N, C-alpha and C positions, 0 to 999 in steps of 0.2 A: 884649340878650331874654335872661329867667331860662327860657326855656320854647324848648324847637324848635318852633314854629309855620313854616308854611309852604302856599301856597296847593298843592291837591290836584292842580292842574293842571301843578304843574311835577314834581312824581313818580308819575308813572302805573304807574311799573313796581308800588311796592308799595300801589298801589292802584288795581289794574284794576277792580275793582267801580264805581267810577262811570261806568266808558262805558257805561254799557246799552244804548244805541242804537247802538252799536260803529261812530260813527263817530270815533273817534279823538279823542273831546276829552269831556270831563266833563260830564254832564246841565246843563242853565239852573239845574234848580232845586238842583242841590249843587254849585255854585259857588262859592257862598259859605263852603262849608264847608272845614276845617282840619286837618291832622295834628298828632297832639301826642304824642310820646313821654315818655310816664309812665316814667321809670326808665331802663335799669337804677340808675342811682346817682342815685338818692332818697332822702331822711330817712323817706317816710311809706310806703316798702316793703319797711322795715325790712330790708330783702336782696336781693340780686341780679335783681330782677324786671323785665318789657320788659313793656308793655303802649303797644300803639297804638291812639291813642284817636283816632274820627274823631267832630268835634266841630261843631256847628252854632252858632252864638255859645257859651254857657254848658253848653248841651244836648249830653249822648251820645250820638251814633248806631248806634256802632260802636265796637267794641272787639275787640283781637286780643293776645290775650293773649301772649307768647314767653315761651321756657325755654333752657334750658342755659349760661349764663352764672357756672354752678359747678359745671360737670359735673367727675366725681369718679372714675366707674366705678368706684361702691362696689360693682356687683353683681357687675363682672368679676371681683373682689378674691376674691369666695368661691369662685372655681374654685381659689386656689393659699393659702387659708387652711382651718388645719383647725377641728372646728366651734367651737373654741375660742376661736383667735386671731380670729375675724373678729365677735367680739363688739365689740374695737376700734374696728373699722369700721363698725357696725350702731349702736353709741352716736352718732355724729358725721351720722347722718341725720337725726336730730332731737336737735338740740343745746338746746332748750328743754328735755327732760323725758329725758335719755339711754337715764335707769337704767330708762324703760317700753320701750324697745328692745332693750336688755339681755335683759329678760325676755320679750319677744316673740320675740324669733331664737329663744332655747332652747328655749322652748315649741316649737314646730314643730323643731324637732332633737330632741329629747326624744320629742316623737308619732313620727319615723322609729326611735328604736332603741326605743322602746316600754319607757321607763324611765316609772316612778310615784316620783315626788318625796317624800319622807321629810314626815310631819305638822309636824316646825319649817321646814322648807324653804319651805313652802307657805305656811305665815301671814307669816315673814320673808319673803319674794316679793309677798303681797298687800298689805301695808302699803307697798313699796315703790314697788310698782304705784299706789298711791294717793296717795303723796309723793309722783309724780312724773305725777299727775291735777293736784295741786294747784298743781306749780312751775309749771305751762302756763299754765293757768287764768290765774294769779296774774298772770302777762305779757301771755296775751292780752288781759285785758279792761284791766290798765293801759296798753299802749301802744295801745290802740284808743282807749281813752279818754284821752292824750293827742293823739291826731294830730286830736281835737276839742275840742282844746286846755284839759281837764282835765288839768294836771300834778301836782294834787296826788293824784288819784287812783293813778297813775301810781307814784310815792313808794308810799302804802301798800301796792300791791303788790308792791311791788318790792323792800324790805325784809325782807318774813318770806321773801323766798327765798332770801336770805340763809342765814335758819336750815336750809332746807332743806340748801342746800350744806355746814353745819357736819356733819349728820347725813351726806350720804354723805362727807365726808370721813373725820369718825371711823370708819366700817365699813371704808372701803377705800383709804385711803391718799389720796384723788381727790376734788377738789369738783366739778369742770367734769363729765369724763367717766369716774364708776367701775365700768362697765367689772366690775362683783363676778358676774356668772351665771357659770357655770359648769354641762358637762353633766352632770347629773345634782343640782346644788346649786348650789355659790356660790365663790368664792375659797379664803373662809376664813369660819371661823363667825362668832357678833360678837363684839369684843373683848372687850367688857364686858356680857354684858346686860343688867343694873341700869344701868349708866347710859346702854345707848341706850333702856332704855323712859323713864326721865328726861327724856331728850332727846325723845324722841318725844310725848309727854305734856305737856311745857311747853309742845311747841308747840301743839299738837290745843286745849287746854285756854284758856291765856293770851297765845299770842301771835297765830296767825293768825284766832280768832272777832273778834278785835276789828278786826283790818284788813277782813276784810269787812262787818262793820258802817260803817265808816266806808267803803266803799266804795259798797255802801247807801244810808248814809244823805243820801253827796255826788251820786250820778248818778239814784240810781231816779225819783226826781220833780225832776229838774232840768227845767228846763224847756227851754234852750237843747241841752240831753244829748238830750232827748226827740223833742225840732224834727229832731237831726239825725239820727236814728238811726228813728224809727216810719214805716212804710212805706217803709222806704229797703232795698233790694234784695232782694225781698221773693220769695218762689218757693215756689211751691204745692205741696201731699202726692205730688202723681201727677208733679209733674218734677222732685220730690228724687229718688224714688225712680227714675225713667228714667234718670235723671244718677249714679245707684250712689252718690248720698251716703250720708255714714254720720257719728255721734260728733254733736256739738251742732249742728252746721249741718243734722243731717238730721230731730234730733226737734225742732230748733225749730221746723220747719214740718210737724211733728204726726206724722213714721213712730215707731212706739213699736217701736224695734228696739235693745236692747246685749245686746253677744256676752258679758256677765259673767252676764244671764238667760235670753237664746237658748243658747248654746254654753258655757254654764259652764263653769270650770277654777278650777284653785287652791285656796280658800275661798267662792268663790261660788259652787260645786256644794255637793249634799248630800253626805253620805257624806263629807267629803273627806280623812279622817284613818284612811277605815275602821274608825271605831268608832262610826258612827252619827251622826258631829255635823252639827247641820243650818246650813245657807248663811248668812253674812254676808247680814244684812238690812238695803237700803236701796232706795228711792225713785229709779225714771228719769225725771227732769223732763221733759216732753214742752210744746211750747207749739203755738199754732194760727197765730199771727201769718206766722212765716218769717222776718223781716225782722232786720235790724239789731238791733233792738233785745231782740225775741223770743229772738234765739242770742247776747246777753250777758245776758238771764235764768236761760236754761236753762245758761250756765256758774256761773252767779252760786250756783244751788241745787246744781249737781254740785261746788262747793266743801266742801257746806256737808255733803251724802251723804258725800265721801270723807272728810271727819273723821268724822261716825258709825262708817262704816267701822273706819277704824283705830281709837276707843276701844274696839271692840267685841274686838278684838284685841291688844292693845297688854300688855296684863295677863297672856293664858293665853296667852303663847308655852310651846310644849311643850318639854321636855326631848328625849333622846337624840339622835341624831349630823342634822349637819346636812345632809350627803351620803349619794347611793345608799352599799349596798355591791354594788358589783360584780365583784370579786376582781381590781380592776385594766382591767378591757376598755376601760372609757370614764374614770372619775375617775381624776385622779390622788390618787395617798394622802398623810395630812396632812403638815407638813414634821416633824413628830418622828418617825413612822416613816423618811422619806427620809436623815435626818441620824443618825438612829440604829439601825439596822436595815440590813443587806446587802440583805434581803430586798425593804424599802422603796425602797432605791436603785436595784436593780434592774427593779423594776416602774415606776418613775419614768421611769426611761430606755429601757424600750422603748416607751411611750407618747411621748415627748415627740421623742427623735432617731430612734427607728425606727419611729414612726408604728403599731404593731403593735396596738395598742387600739382603734384607732378599725376595726372592723371594722363596720361599715355595710352592712344592708341593699340589697339591689339595688333600689330602690324609688321613690315619686315620693309628698311629699307635700304639703299645704296645711296650716299651723298659722298662727291668728290671734287672736288680745288686744281688745280693745279699749284703747286710749288714749285722750287729751286729744280727739285730732283727730278718732275714731272707728277706724275697723279698718285694724288694722295686720296685713298678714298677711306670710307669707314661703314660696312656694312652692320646695321643694326636692327637686332629682333625686340620685340617688345611685347612681354606679356600683359601689357596695363598696368605694372608698376610703377615704383617709384624710380627701378635701376634695369638697364636693361638687362635681357634675359641673357644676351650673349652679344658682342660687340666683336668685328675682327677687323682687322687693319689692312688697305691694300698698299703696304710698307714700298714708295720707288725702290729704295737701296737695294733690297732685295731682288727684287725683279734685276738691277745693274750688275749684283751682285752672282747672280748664277749666269750669266753672260760672259764674266769672266775670264774663263777654261779655255773659253772658245777661240778668245779674241789673243790669248797668250800665247796659243798654240806656233809656234816655227818660228818664234821672236828669243829675242837675245835675254840672260837670267836680267841685265842691268834697265829691259824694257817694261821688268813687271811695277817697278814703284812708277813708271811715267804710265800706264795703263791703267791702272789701280786707281791711282790719281785725280784721272781725268772720271771716273765714273764718281769720287765724290759720296764713297760706302758709308754709312753712319751704322755702326754694330747696331744700338738701341733699335734702331727697325729691322735690325733683321732677326733680333732675337727677342720679340716683343712678346 
Protein backbone atom coordinates (compact mmCIF):
# COMPACT_ATOMS: atom_id res chain seq x y z
CA UNK A 1 0.00 0.00 0.00
CA UNK A 2 1.34 3.47 -0.81
CA UNK A 3 0.23 4.91 2.54
CA UNK A 4 0.67 3.79 6.12
CA UNK A 5 -2.99 3.11 6.93
CA UNK A 6 -4.22 1.21 9.96
CA UNK A 7 -7.31 1.22 12.19
CA UNK A 8 -7.08 3.47 15.22
CA UNK A 9 -7.86 0.64 17.65
CA UNK A 10 -4.52 -0.97 16.69
CA UNK A 11 -2.35 1.90 17.85
CA UNK A 12 -3.93 3.25 21.01
CA UNK A 13 -0.59 4.56 22.32
CA UNK A 14 -0.27 7.20 19.60
CA UNK A 15 -3.98 8.01 19.51
CA UNK A 16 -5.24 8.10 23.10
CA UNK A 17 -7.73 10.85 22.29
CA UNK A 18 -10.05 8.29 20.66
CA UNK A 19 -11.02 6.66 23.96
CA UNK A 20 -13.13 9.49 25.34
CA UNK A 21 -15.34 7.28 27.53
CA UNK A 22 -12.34 5.65 29.25
CA UNK A 23 -13.30 2.04 28.49
CA UNK A 24 -9.99 1.26 26.81
CA UNK A 25 -11.59 1.01 23.37
CA UNK A 26 -12.17 3.62 20.67
CA UNK A 27 -15.53 5.33 20.76
CA UNK A 28 -18.15 3.78 18.48
CA UNK A 29 -18.47 6.88 16.32
CA UNK A 30 -14.73 6.86 15.66
CA UNK A 31 -13.94 3.20 14.98
CA UNK A 32 -13.89 3.80 11.25
CA UNK A 33 -11.25 6.49 11.47
CA UNK A 34 -7.70 5.79 10.37
CA UNK A 35 -4.24 7.17 10.97
CA UNK A 36 -2.17 8.34 8.06
CA UNK A 37 1.48 9.24 8.47
CA UNK A 38 2.06 12.03 5.98
CA UNK A 39 5.84 12.20 5.75
CA UNK A 40 8.56 12.50 6.87
CA UNK A 41 9.57 11.09 3.49
CA UNK A 42 6.98 12.47 1.09
CA UNK A 43 7.58 14.62 -2.00
CA UNK A 44 4.84 17.11 -1.10
CA UNK A 45 6.39 17.96 2.28
CA UNK A 46 9.43 19.39 0.41
CA UNK A 47 11.56 18.45 3.37
CA UNK A 48 11.61 16.16 6.38
CA UNK A 49 8.27 16.90 8.01
CA UNK A 50 5.84 14.46 9.57
CA UNK A 51 2.13 14.97 10.10
CA UNK A 52 0.03 12.30 11.82
CA UNK A 53 -3.45 12.62 10.35
CA UNK A 54 -6.68 11.24 11.73
CA UNK A 55 -8.95 10.77 8.75
CA UNK A 56 -12.60 9.86 8.38
CA UNK A 57 -12.82 8.68 4.81
CA UNK A 58 -11.20 11.53 2.86
CA UNK A 59 -11.88 14.10 5.58
CA UNK A 60 -9.13 15.19 7.99
CA UNK A 61 -10.50 15.14 11.54
CA UNK A 62 -7.26 15.89 13.37
CA UNK A 63 -3.65 16.62 12.46
CA UNK A 64 -0.60 16.46 14.71
CA UNK A 65 2.59 18.02 13.28
CA UNK A 66 5.89 16.49 14.34
CA UNK A 67 9.38 17.97 14.07
CA UNK A 68 12.87 16.74 14.88
CA UNK A 69 13.84 14.92 11.69
CA UNK A 70 16.50 17.44 10.66
CA UNK A 71 17.99 18.46 14.00
CA UNK A 72 21.41 20.07 13.59
CA UNK A 73 21.94 21.96 16.83
CA UNK A 74 22.23 25.29 15.05
CA UNK A 75 21.50 27.40 18.10
CA UNK A 76 24.03 25.51 20.23
CA UNK A 77 26.73 26.20 17.66
CA UNK A 78 26.39 29.93 18.36
CA UNK A 79 28.10 29.29 21.71
CA UNK A 80 31.21 27.99 19.91
CA UNK A 81 31.43 30.30 16.87
CA UNK A 82 32.30 33.97 17.01
CA UNK A 83 29.92 36.58 15.66
CA UNK A 84 31.32 36.30 12.14
CA UNK A 85 31.76 32.54 11.95
CA UNK A 86 28.14 31.91 12.95
CA UNK A 87 26.84 33.48 9.75
CA UNK A 88 27.71 30.23 7.96
CA UNK A 89 25.30 28.42 10.28
CA UNK A 90 22.52 31.02 9.98
CA UNK A 91 22.36 30.73 6.22
CA UNK A 92 21.63 27.04 6.57
CA UNK A 93 18.51 27.58 8.67
CA UNK A 94 16.65 28.81 5.61
CA UNK A 95 18.48 27.44 2.61
CA UNK A 96 15.86 28.90 0.23
CA UNK A 97 16.93 32.53 0.82
CA UNK A 98 20.14 32.24 2.87
CA UNK A 99 21.27 35.84 2.31
CA UNK A 100 18.22 37.02 4.28
CA UNK A 101 19.35 34.99 7.29
CA UNK A 102 22.87 36.40 7.03
CA UNK A 103 21.55 39.94 7.13
CA UNK A 104 19.13 39.21 9.98
CA UNK A 105 21.85 37.68 12.18
CA UNK A 106 24.27 40.54 11.74
CA UNK A 107 21.49 43.09 12.23
CA UNK A 108 21.04 41.66 15.74
CA UNK A 109 24.79 41.49 16.39
CA UNK A 110 25.31 45.08 15.28
CA UNK A 111 22.51 46.12 17.60
CA UNK A 112 24.44 44.42 20.41
CA UNK A 113 27.67 46.22 19.53
CA UNK A 114 25.94 49.54 18.80
CA UNK A 115 27.29 49.68 15.25
CA UNK A 116 25.79 51.95 12.60
CA UNK A 117 26.53 50.72 9.09
CA UNK A 118 27.91 52.87 6.30
CA UNK A 119 25.40 54.18 3.71
CA UNK A 120 26.97 52.02 1.03
CA UNK A 121 26.55 48.86 3.09
CA UNK A 122 22.94 49.70 3.93
CA UNK A 123 22.01 50.04 0.26
CA UNK A 124 23.78 46.85 -0.77
CA UNK A 125 22.24 44.89 2.10
CA UNK A 126 18.76 46.22 1.26
CA UNK A 127 19.14 45.15 -2.36
CA UNK A 128 20.34 41.70 -1.31
CA UNK A 129 17.51 41.35 1.24
CA UNK A 130 14.93 42.01 -1.48
CA UNK A 131 16.66 39.61 -3.85
CA UNK A 132 16.39 37.01 -1.09
CA UNK A 133 12.67 37.76 -0.73
CA UNK A 134 12.18 37.28 -4.48
CA UNK A 135 14.24 34.10 -4.34
CA UNK A 136 12.09 32.66 -1.55
CA UNK A 137 8.71 33.67 -2.99
CA UNK A 138 9.48 32.30 -6.44
CA UNK A 139 10.20 28.87 -5.01
CA UNK A 140 7.23 28.96 -2.62
CA UNK A 141 4.77 29.90 -5.36
CA UNK A 142 6.30 27.49 -7.85
CA UNK A 143 6.36 24.44 -5.60
CA UNK A 144 2.93 25.19 -4.13
CA UNK A 145 1.56 25.20 -7.67
CA UNK A 146 3.57 22.08 -8.51
CA UNK A 147 1.92 20.19 -5.65
CA UNK A 148 -1.46 20.95 -7.24
CA UNK A 149 -0.37 19.86 -10.71
CA UNK A 150 0.84 23.14 -12.23
CA UNK A 151 4.32 21.99 -13.24
CA UNK A 152 4.83 24.87 -15.70
CA UNK A 153 4.43 27.48 -12.94
CA UNK A 154 7.23 25.78 -11.05
CA UNK A 155 9.53 26.13 -14.05
CA UNK A 156 8.65 29.81 -14.48
CA UNK A 157 9.76 30.51 -10.92
CA UNK A 158 12.69 28.15 -10.69
CA UNK A 159 14.41 29.39 -13.85
CA UNK A 160 14.57 32.96 -12.54
CA UNK A 161 15.90 31.87 -9.18
CA UNK A 162 19.02 30.75 -11.01
CA UNK A 163 19.69 34.39 -11.94
CA UNK A 164 19.81 35.28 -8.24
CA UNK A 165 22.27 32.47 -7.61
CA UNK A 166 24.45 33.98 -10.34
CA UNK A 167 24.36 37.36 -8.56
CA UNK A 168 25.24 35.77 -5.21
CA UNK A 169 28.09 33.89 -6.85
CA UNK A 170 29.36 37.13 -8.36
CA UNK A 171 29.53 39.05 -5.06
CA UNK A 172 30.70 36.25 -2.76
CA UNK A 173 32.11 33.37 -4.79
CA UNK A 174 29.38 31.02 -3.56
CA UNK A 175 26.06 30.34 -5.22
CA UNK A 176 24.03 28.56 -2.60
CA UNK A 177 25.29 29.91 0.73
CA UNK A 178 26.88 33.31 0.11
CA UNK A 179 27.70 34.04 3.80
CA UNK A 180 28.46 37.54 2.56
CA UNK A 181 27.79 39.73 5.60
CA UNK A 182 30.16 40.45 8.47
CA UNK A 183 29.82 42.44 11.67
CA UNK A 184 29.92 46.05 10.54
CA UNK A 185 29.77 45.32 6.84
CA UNK A 186 30.51 42.54 4.36
CA UNK A 187 33.25 40.06 3.63
CA UNK A 188 34.48 42.34 0.82
CA UNK A 189 33.29 45.20 -1.34
CA UNK A 190 31.47 44.52 -4.60
CA UNK A 191 34.02 42.94 -6.98
CA UNK A 192 32.83 45.16 -9.84
CA UNK A 193 30.08 47.65 -9.03
CA UNK A 194 29.25 48.31 -12.66
CA UNK A 195 28.81 44.64 -13.46
CA UNK A 196 26.79 44.12 -10.27
CA UNK A 197 24.42 46.89 -11.33
CA UNK A 198 24.11 45.40 -14.80
CA UNK A 199 23.28 41.95 -13.44
CA UNK A 200 20.65 43.25 -11.03
CA UNK A 201 19.18 45.73 -13.50
CA UNK A 202 18.79 43.06 -16.15
CA UNK A 203 17.17 40.77 -13.60
CA UNK A 204 14.53 43.26 -12.43
CA UNK A 205 13.86 44.71 -15.89
CA UNK A 206 14.04 41.80 -18.29
CA UNK A 207 14.06 38.49 -16.46
CA UNK A 208 11.82 38.27 -13.41
CA UNK A 209 8.87 40.52 -14.52
CA UNK A 210 7.96 38.25 -17.48
CA UNK A 211 8.14 35.23 -15.17
CA UNK A 212 5.78 36.87 -12.68
CA UNK A 213 3.41 37.78 -15.53
CA UNK A 214 3.51 34.19 -16.80
CA UNK A 215 2.68 32.84 -13.34
CA UNK A 216 -0.21 35.28 -13.02
CA UNK A 217 -1.55 34.36 -16.44
CA UNK A 218 -1.35 30.67 -15.67
CA UNK A 219 -2.75 30.60 -12.12
CA UNK A 220 -4.74 33.71 -11.16
CA UNK A 221 -7.86 32.76 -13.10
CA UNK A 222 -7.16 29.07 -13.47
CA UNK A 223 -10.32 27.24 -12.44
CA UNK A 224 -8.54 24.17 -11.11
CA UNK A 225 -6.03 26.21 -9.12
CA UNK A 226 -8.69 28.44 -7.60
CA UNK A 227 -10.96 25.51 -6.72
CA UNK A 228 -8.01 23.92 -4.90
CA UNK A 229 -7.03 27.09 -3.02
CA UNK A 230 -10.02 29.37 -2.38
CA UNK A 231 -11.60 28.78 1.02
CA UNK A 232 -8.93 26.20 1.89
CA UNK A 233 -6.85 26.55 5.05
CA UNK A 234 -8.43 29.86 6.04
CA UNK A 235 -7.47 31.57 9.27
CA UNK A 236 -9.07 34.68 10.70
CA UNK A 237 -7.27 37.89 11.60
CA UNK A 238 -7.83 37.35 15.32
CA UNK A 239 -6.51 33.80 15.15
CA UNK A 240 -3.49 34.88 13.13
CA UNK A 241 -2.62 37.39 15.85
CA UNK A 242 -3.27 34.87 18.63
CA UNK A 243 -0.94 32.35 16.97
CA UNK A 244 1.80 35.01 16.55
CA UNK A 245 1.85 34.60 12.79
CA UNK A 246 3.83 37.05 10.70
CA UNK A 247 4.81 37.63 7.10
CA UNK A 248 2.56 36.71 4.15
CA UNK A 249 0.62 34.17 6.23
CA UNK A 250 -0.50 36.88 8.65
CA UNK A 251 -0.95 39.59 6.03
CA UNK A 252 -3.18 37.29 3.98
CA UNK A 253 -5.51 37.29 7.01
CA UNK A 254 -5.63 41.07 7.25
CA UNK A 255 -2.83 41.64 9.79
CA UNK A 256 -1.15 44.89 8.77
CA UNK A 257 2.33 44.30 10.15
CA UNK A 258 5.64 44.47 8.36
CA UNK A 259 8.86 45.17 10.26
CA UNK A 260 10.17 47.17 7.31
CA UNK A 261 7.40 49.66 8.07
CA UNK A 262 6.71 49.17 11.78
CA UNK A 263 10.32 48.85 13.00
CA UNK A 264 12.30 50.13 10.01
CA UNK A 265 15.97 49.34 9.48
CA UNK A 266 18.51 49.70 6.64
CA UNK A 267 17.05 51.75 3.77
CA UNK A 268 13.49 51.13 4.95
CA UNK A 269 14.03 53.84 7.60
CA UNK A 270 14.02 57.60 7.02
CA UNK A 271 17.40 59.32 7.19
CA UNK A 272 19.10 55.97 6.71
CA UNK A 273 22.30 57.65 5.48
CA UNK A 274 22.40 60.45 8.03
CA UNK A 275 21.89 62.98 5.25
CA UNK A 276 18.11 63.20 5.41
CA UNK A 277 17.36 60.65 2.71
CA UNK A 278 13.85 59.23 2.67
CA UNK A 279 13.05 55.58 3.11
CA UNK A 280 12.40 53.47 0.05
CA UNK A 281 8.77 53.54 -1.03
CA UNK A 282 6.74 50.36 -1.22
CA UNK A 283 3.31 49.01 -0.33
CA UNK A 284 2.60 46.20 2.10
CA UNK A 285 0.16 43.77 0.44
CA UNK A 286 -2.70 42.78 2.73
CA UNK A 287 -5.59 40.42 1.94
CA UNK A 288 -8.71 39.47 3.85
CA UNK A 289 -9.45 35.88 2.83
CA UNK A 290 -6.79 34.21 4.94
CA UNK A 291 -6.88 31.12 2.73
CA UNK A 292 -4.33 29.45 0.46
CA UNK A 293 -5.29 31.64 -2.49
CA UNK A 294 -4.90 34.84 -0.43
CA UNK A 295 -1.43 33.77 0.70
CA UNK A 296 -0.51 33.15 -2.94
CA UNK A 297 -1.73 36.61 -3.98
CA UNK A 298 0.13 38.33 -1.16
CA UNK A 299 3.41 36.68 -2.11
CA UNK A 300 2.84 37.50 -5.77
CA UNK A 301 2.35 41.19 -4.97
CA UNK A 302 5.37 41.19 -2.66
CA UNK A 303 7.47 40.06 -5.61
CA UNK A 304 6.45 43.20 -7.48
CA UNK A 305 7.12 45.42 -4.48
CA UNK A 306 10.60 43.93 -4.05
CA UNK A 307 11.36 44.67 -7.69
CA UNK A 308 10.27 48.27 -7.08
CA UNK A 309 12.51 48.62 -4.00
CA UNK A 310 15.55 47.33 -5.88
CA UNK A 311 14.74 49.65 -8.78
CA UNK A 312 14.89 52.65 -6.42
CA UNK A 313 18.34 51.72 -5.11
CA UNK A 314 20.37 49.95 -7.75
CA UNK A 315 21.41 53.00 -9.78
CA UNK A 316 22.36 55.11 -6.77
CA UNK A 317 24.63 52.94 -4.65
CA UNK A 318 26.65 55.42 -2.54
CA UNK A 319 30.40 55.54 -2.73
CA UNK A 320 32.71 55.35 0.23
CA UNK A 321 33.66 52.37 2.38
CA UNK A 322 31.53 49.26 2.66
CA UNK A 323 32.69 48.46 6.19
CA UNK A 324 32.73 50.55 9.35
CA UNK A 325 36.01 52.01 10.57
CA UNK A 326 36.29 50.78 14.15
CA UNK A 327 40.08 50.71 14.58
CA UNK A 328 40.13 46.93 14.38
CA UNK A 329 37.80 46.34 17.30
CA UNK A 330 35.29 44.28 15.36
CA UNK A 331 35.81 44.34 11.62
CA UNK A 332 38.75 42.65 9.94
CA UNK A 333 41.12 44.93 8.00
CA UNK A 334 41.00 44.72 4.21
CA UNK A 335 43.28 42.23 2.51
CA UNK A 336 45.50 44.90 0.99
CA UNK A 337 46.31 46.13 4.48
CA UNK A 338 46.85 42.59 5.80
CA UNK A 339 49.24 41.65 3.00
CA UNK A 340 50.88 45.06 2.64
CA UNK A 341 51.54 46.33 6.16
CA UNK A 342 52.64 44.92 9.48
CA UNK A 343 49.93 46.90 11.27
CA UNK A 344 47.18 45.29 9.18
CA UNK A 345 48.68 41.85 9.71
CA UNK A 346 48.83 42.29 13.48
CA UNK A 347 45.31 43.66 13.58
CA UNK A 348 44.04 40.63 11.65
CA UNK A 349 45.97 38.29 13.95
CA UNK A 350 44.60 39.92 17.09
CA UNK A 351 40.98 39.52 15.97
CA UNK A 352 41.14 36.07 14.39
CA UNK A 353 43.72 34.21 16.47
CA UNK A 354 43.33 35.86 19.87
CA UNK A 355 39.71 37.09 19.62
CA UNK A 356 40.81 40.35 21.22
CA UNK A 357 38.63 42.35 18.87
CA UNK A 358 35.40 40.92 20.20
CA UNK A 359 34.86 43.17 23.17
CA UNK A 360 31.10 42.69 23.24
CA UNK A 361 29.14 44.38 26.01
CA UNK A 362 27.64 42.20 28.71
CA UNK A 363 24.05 42.51 27.58
CA UNK A 364 21.15 40.82 25.89
CA UNK A 365 19.47 42.01 22.71
CA UNK A 366 16.78 41.02 20.24
CA UNK A 367 17.00 42.04 16.60
CA UNK A 368 14.60 41.06 13.85
CA UNK A 369 14.20 41.49 10.11
CA UNK A 370 11.18 41.04 7.86
CA UNK A 371 12.17 38.07 5.71
CA UNK A 372 10.11 36.27 3.09
CA UNK A 373 8.32 34.07 5.65
CA UNK A 374 7.88 36.75 8.29
CA UNK A 375 9.69 37.98 11.38
CA UNK A 376 13.11 36.36 11.65
CA UNK A 377 14.66 37.40 14.94
CA UNK A 378 17.73 36.51 16.96
CA UNK A 379 17.90 36.85 20.73
CA UNK A 380 21.54 37.13 21.82
CA UNK A 381 22.91 36.99 25.34
CA UNK A 382 26.52 38.15 25.67
CA UNK A 383 28.87 37.66 28.61
CA UNK A 384 31.55 39.85 27.06
CA UNK A 385 33.42 37.00 25.43
CA UNK A 386 34.19 36.36 21.77
CA UNK A 387 31.13 34.11 21.40
CA UNK A 388 27.54 34.64 22.33
CA UNK A 389 26.75 33.04 25.69
CA UNK A 390 23.38 32.05 24.27
CA UNK A 391 21.64 32.69 20.94
CA UNK A 392 18.08 31.78 20.11
CA UNK A 393 16.29 32.15 16.80
CA UNK A 394 12.68 33.24 16.35
CA UNK A 395 12.08 31.29 13.15
CA UNK A 396 8.91 32.15 11.18
CA UNK A 397 8.59 28.61 9.79
CA UNK A 398 8.32 27.22 13.31
CA UNK A 399 5.39 29.48 14.13
CA UNK A 400 3.70 28.87 10.79
CA UNK A 401 3.99 25.11 11.06
CA UNK A 402 2.42 25.11 14.52
CA UNK A 403 -0.85 26.48 13.11
CA UNK A 404 -1.12 23.78 10.45
CA UNK A 405 -3.25 21.50 12.62
CA UNK A 406 -5.85 24.25 12.98
CA UNK A 407 -5.85 25.13 9.29
CA UNK A 408 -6.38 21.62 7.95
CA UNK A 409 -9.14 20.38 10.27
CA UNK A 410 -12.29 19.52 8.34
CA UNK A 411 -10.60 19.63 4.94
CA UNK A 412 -10.03 16.79 2.52
CA UNK A 413 -6.85 14.76 2.43
CA UNK A 414 -5.94 16.32 -0.92
CA UNK A 415 -5.98 19.76 0.73
CA UNK A 416 -3.03 18.86 2.97
CA UNK A 417 -0.50 19.60 0.22
CA UNK A 418 -2.23 22.87 -0.68
CA UNK A 419 -2.19 24.20 2.88
CA UNK A 420 1.32 22.98 3.62
CA UNK A 421 2.68 24.54 0.43
CA UNK A 422 1.10 27.90 1.28
CA UNK A 423 2.96 28.00 4.63
CA UNK A 424 6.38 27.50 3.00
CA UNK A 425 7.81 25.51 5.90
CA UNK A 426 11.60 25.12 6.00
CA UNK A 427 12.59 22.16 8.19
CA UNK A 428 15.99 23.54 9.18
CA UNK A 429 14.22 26.44 10.89
CA UNK A 430 12.04 24.00 12.81
CA UNK A 431 14.85 21.81 14.08
CA UNK A 432 17.47 24.51 14.66
